[in-house]
C-alpha positions as CSV (number, residue, x, y, z in Angstrom):
1,M,-32.2,-24.0,16.5
2,G,-30.7,-21.8,19.2
3,K,-27.1,-20.9,19.5
4,S,-26.3,-21.6,23.1
5,R,-25.0,-25.1,22.5
6,L,-22.8,-23.9,19.6
7,E,-21.3,-21.2,21.9
8,A,-20.8,-23.6,24.8
9,F,-19.2,-26.2,22.6
10,S,-16.9,-23.7,20.9
11,D,-15.9,-22.2,24.2
12,G,-15.1,-25.6,25.6
13,V,-13.0,-26.6,22.6
14,L,-11.0,-23.4,22.8
15,A,-10.4,-23.9,26.5
16,I,-9.1,-27.4,25.8
17,I,-6.8,-26.1,23.1
18,L,-5.3,-23.6,25.6
19,T,-4.9,-26.3,28.2
20,I,-3.1,-28.7,25.8
21,M,-0.8,-25.9,24.7
22,V,0.3,-25.0,28.3
23,L,0.8,-28.7,29.1
24,E,3.1,-29.0,26.1
25,L,5.5,-26.4,27.7
26,P,8.5,-28.3,29.1
27,E,9.8,-27.4,32.5
28,P,13.3,-25.8,32.6
29,H,16.2,-28.2,33.1
30,G,17.8,-26.5,36.1
31,D,16.9,-23.7,38.5
32,T,18.7,-20.8,36.9
33,L,17.7,-18.1,34.5
34,E,19.9,-19.6,31.9
35,A,17.7,-22.8,32.0
36,L,14.6,-20.6,31.5
37,Q,16.3,-18.7,28.7
38,A,16.8,-21.9,26.8
39,L,13.0,-22.1,26.6
40,T,12.6,-18.6,25.2
41,P,11.5,-19.7,21.6
42,K,9.0,-22.1,23.0
43,L,7.6,-19.5,25.4
44,L,7.3,-16.9,22.6
45,N,5.5,-19.4,20.4
46,Y,3.2,-20.2,23.2
47,L,2.5,-16.5,23.8
48,L,1.8,-16.0,20.1
49,S,-0.6,-19.0,19.9
50,F,-2.3,-18.0,23.2
51,L,-2.9,-14.6,21.7
52,Y,-4.4,-16.1,18.5
53,I,-6.8,-18.3,20.5
54,G,-7.8,-15.2,22.5
55,I,-8.4,-13.3,19.3
56,Y,-10.5,-16.1,17.8
57,W,-12.5,-16.5,21.0
58,N,-13.2,-12.7,21.2
59,N,-14.2,-12.4,17.6
60,H,-16.2,-15.7,17.6
61,H,-18.1,-14.3,20.6
62,H,-19.0,-11.2,18.8
63,L,-19.8,-13.1,15.6
64,L,-22.3,-15.4,17.3
65,H,-24.2,-12.4,18.7
66,T,-25.3,-11.6,15.1
67,V,-26.8,-15.1,14.7
68,R,-30.5,-15.4,15.1
69,K,-30.9,-19.0,14.0
70,V,-28.3,-21.8,13.7
71,T,-28.4,-24.0,10.7
72,G,-26.6,-27.2,9.8
73,G,-24.3,-25.2,7.5
74,I,-23.3,-22.9,10.3
75,L,-22.6,-25.9,12.6
76,W,-20.4,-27.5,10.0
77,A,-18.6,-24.2,9.2
78,N,-18.0,-23.8,13.0
79,L,-16.6,-27.3,13.3
80,H,-14.4,-26.6,10.3
81,L,-12.9,-23.6,12.1
82,L,-12.5,-25.6,15.4
83,F,-10.7,-28.4,13.5
84,W,-8.0,-26.0,12.2
85,L,-7.6,-24.3,15.6
86,S,-7.3,-27.7,17.3
87,L,-4.0,-28.2,15.4
88,L,-2.5,-25.1,17.0
89,P,-0.9,-27.0,20.0
90,F,0.8,-29.4,17.6
91,T,2.2,-26.6,15.2
92,T,3.1,-24.4,18.2
93,A,5.1,-27.1,19.8
94,W,6.9,-28.1,16.5
95,M,7.7,-24.5,15.6
96,G,8.9,-23.8,19.2
97,E,11.2,-26.8,19.1
98,H,12.6,-25.9,15.6
99,H,12.1,-22.2,15.5
100,N,14.8,-21.7,12.9
101,S,13.4,-24.3,10.5
102,S,11.4,-23.7,7.4
103,I,8.9,-26.6,7.4
104,P,7.6,-26.1,11.0
105,T,7.3,-22.4,10.4
106,A,5.5,-22.8,7.1
107,L,3.2,-25.4,8.6
108,Y,2.3,-23.1,11.4
109,G,1.5,-20.4,8.9
110,A,-0.5,-22.9,6.8
111,M,-2.6,-23.9,9.8
112,M,-3.2,-20.2,10.7
113,L,-4.1,-19.5,7.0
114,A,-6.6,-22.4,7.1
115,S,-8.1,-21.1,10.3
116,A,-8.5,-17.6,8.8
117,I,-10.2,-19.1,5.7
118,A,-12.4,-21.3,7.9
119,Y,-13.4,-18.2,9.9
120,T,-14.3,-16.4,6.7
121,I,-16.4,-19.3,5.5
122,L,-18.2,-19.2,8.9
123,E,-18.9,-15.5,8.3
124,W,-20.2,-16.3,4.8
125,R,-22.5,-19.0,6.1
126,I,-24.0,-16.7,8.7
127,I,-24.5,-13.9,6.2
128,R,-26.1,-16.4,3.8
129,N,-28.4,-17.5,6.5
130,E,-29.2,-14.1,7.9
131,G,-29.3,-12.2,4.6
132,K,-27.3,-9.6,2.8
133,G,-28.8,-6.8,4.9
134,S,-28.0,-8.6,8.2
135,L,-26.0,-7.1,11.1
136,L,-23.0,-9.2,10.2
137,A,-23.1,-8.3,6.5
138,R,-23.2,-4.7,7.4
139,A,-20.4,-5.1,10.0
140,V,-18.0,-7.1,7.9
141,G,-18.4,-4.9,4.8
142,T,-15.5,-5.5,2.4
143,N,-13.5,-7.3,5.1
144,I,-10.2,-5.7,4.3
145,K,-8.8,-6.7,7.6
146,G,-9.7,-10.4,7.1
147,Y,-8.4,-10.6,3.5
148,G,-5.3,-8.6,4.4
149,S,-4.6,-11.2,7.1
150,I,-5.0,-14.0,4.6
151,A,-2.5,-12.3,2.3
152,L,0.0,-11.9,5.2
153,Y,-0.2,-15.6,6.0
154,V,0.4,-16.5,2.4
155,A,3.4,-14.2,2.3
156,G,4.7,-15.6,5.6
157,I,4.4,-19.2,4.3
158,A,6.4,-18.3,1.2
159,V,9.0,-16.4,3.1
160,A,9.4,-19.3,5.6
161,F,11.5,-21.2,3.2
162,A,14.1,-18.4,2.9
163,A,13.9,-16.7,6.4
164,P,11.8,-18.5,9.0
165,W,12.3,-15.6,11.5
166,L,10.8,-13.2,9.0
167,A,7.8,-15.4,8.4
168,Q,7.3,-15.5,12.2
169,C,7.3,-11.7,12.2
170,F,4.5,-11.8,9.6
171,Y,2.5,-14.1,11.8
172,A,3.1,-11.8,14.8
173,L,2.0,-8.8,12.7
174,V,-1.3,-10.5,11.9
175,A,-1.9,-11.1,15.7
176,L,-1.0,-7.5,16.5
177,V,-3.5,-6.2,13.8
178,W,-6.2,-8.3,15.4
179,F,-5.1,-7.7,19.0
180,I,-6.7,-4.3,18.6
181,P,-10.3,-5.5,19.1
182,D,-12.4,-5.7,15.9
183,R,-15.2,-3.2,16.8
184,R,-17.1,-3.6,13.5
185,I,-19.9,-5.8,15.0
186,E,-20.1,-3.7,18.2
187,R,-20.6,-0.5,16.1
188,V,-23.4,-2.1,14.2
189,F,-25.1,-3.2,17.4
190,A,-24.7,0.2,18.9
191,N,-26.5,1.7,15.9
192,E,-29.2,-0.9,15.9
193,P,-31.7,-0.2,18.8
194,D,-33.5,-3.6,18.4
195,A,-30.4,-5.7,18.1
196,E,-30.1,-8.7,20.4
197,S,-27.3,-8.3,22.9
């Protein structure tokens, strides 16, 4: 089975998630900068979540370039990832509305943790399908960046119950780590003359 439908469907879902998130942003109550300033926590949460969707879209794009054949397991693993990401507008809005509260902050972190685990499962499914010597297996290697991100999410969730602002800093740190594009797959493709582009 080819991968074009998987790519198109995933791109569409991510585009819908971004659309829902921006529609959740309320308009300022007034025409002054003070009215806009009251929305700062919501705008910052939107920015963080927009960044996360961009990171997942970018890495998902590179990830699917390593796939030669799509299996049912890959389709389900991809749907699993999209399920968790589809909750991002809800958790973004809730944390934006209650930015100093533990439960919304912890739930945002839990949703991001579940998304990171789902992405890792998708990588595993592709590697299992493509083989241990595949492009993706060589690119991912020990996946220190991925497992480190999972650890930061867990720490953020735990810290959310004592200091929500610190947990949000952990989540922003993960986004900053991944904002620098993950070049592992690109490097493997550059060294592989017969690799599909």
